[in-house]
C-alpha positions in Angstrom: 7.9 -1.2 19.0 7.0 -1.6 15.4 4.8 0.9 13.6 3.5 1.1 10.1 1.6 4.3 9.4 -0.3 4.8 6.2 -1.2 8.2 4.9 -2.3 10.0 1.7 -5.8 8.7 1.3 -8.7 10.9 0.5 -11.6 11.7 -1.8 -10.8 12.0 -5.5 -12.7 12.0 -8.7 -12.5 9.2 -11.2 -9.4 9.6 -13.4 -7.5 11.4 -10.6 -4.4 10.4 -8.7 -3.3 9.8 -5.2 0.0 8.8 -3.6 -0.2 6.7 -0.5 2.7 6.5 2.0 3.6 3.8 4.4 6.1 5.0 7.0 8.0 2.3 9.0 9.5 2.8 12.4 10.7 0.9 15.4 12.4 -2.4 14.8 11.1 -2.5 11.2 12.4 -0.7 8.2 11.0 0.0 4.7 12.9 -3.0 3.6 10.5 -5.1 5.7 7.5 -3.6 4.0 6.3 -6.1 1.5 3.3 -4.6 -0.1 -0.1 -2.8 -0.2 -3.5 -4.4 0.3 -7.0 -3.1 0.2 -10.4 -4.0 1.6 -13.6 -2.6 0.2 -16.8 -2.6 2.2 -18.3 -6.1 2.4 -15.3 -7.7 0.6 -12.2 -9.6 1.6 -8.8 -7.9 1.8 -6.9 -8.3 -1.5 -3.4 -7.8 -2.6 -2.8 -4.7 -4.6 0.9 -4.5 -5.2 4.0 -6.1 -3.6 7.7 -6.6 -3.8 9.0 -9.9 -4.9 12.5 -11.3 -4.9 15.1 -8.5 -5.3 13.7 -5.3 -6.7 10.9 -6.9 -8.7 7.3 -6.0 -8.2 3.9 -7.6 -8.8 0.5 -6.1 -9.2 -3.1 -7.2 -9.1 -4.5 -7.4 -12.7 -7.1 -4.7 -11.8 -4.4 -2.1 -11.1 -1.7 -3.0 -13.6 -0.5 -0.1 -15.6 -2.2 2.4 -13.1 -0.5 1.8 -9.8 3.2 1.8 -8.9 4.8 0.6 -5.7 8.2 2.1 -4.8 10.6 2.2 -1.8 12.6 5.1 -0.4 14.8 3.4 2.1 16.6 6.6 3.4 13.1 7.8 4.3 12.0 4.4 5.6 8.9 4.8 3.5 7.0 2.8 0.8 4.7 4.5 -1.6 1.8 3.5 -3.8 1.3 5.9 -6.7 -2.3 5.5 -7.9 -3.2 7.0 -11.3 -6.3 6.8 -13.4 -8.4 6.0 -10.3 -11.7 4.3 -10.7 -14.7 4.1 -8.4 -13.9 0.4 -7.9 -10.6 1.4 -6.3 -12.5 2.7 -3.3 -11.3 0.9 -0.2 -9.3 1.0 2.9 -5.6 0.6 1.9 -3.1 -1.1 4.2 0.6 -1.7 4.0 2.0 -5.0 5.2 5.4 -5.7 6.7 7.2 -8.9 7.5 10.2 -9.6 9.7 11.7 -12.9 8.6 14.0 -13.1 11.7 10.9 -13.0 14.0 8.5 -14.7 11.5 6.2 -11.8 12.4 3.8 -10.0 10.1 2.8 -6.3 10.8 -0.1 -4.2 9.5 -0.9 -0.5 9.7 -4.4 0.8 10.5 -5.0 1.8 6.9 -5.9 4.9 4.9 -9.2 5.4 3.2 -9.4 6.0 -0.5 -12.7 7.1 -2.0 -13.1 7.6 -5.7 -16.3 9.3 -6.9 -17.7 8.8 -10.4 
């Protein structure tokens, strides 16, 4: 059974920081975790940060320079370090995994991030 479990969300003041974690288990590892997405109330889910070919990363323009995505393969965990948070970063944050062998996409249930002004 595949599981992606997000944690680390919470309430923070504007300018603060949070670190989100995405723990992979089952027949999926952190190497299969491709990125972080978020969905604000009343809006569509959007890409925040993801891994591209090799060790490269890509970020939404709105978070460039403030968010950093990293992998810790021995811990089977992917992180999203979020600094200089803004109220517009408030959303439910999800990690997304993909298993190429099965052509299967996986999602966690999300962790809520709320940034107060």
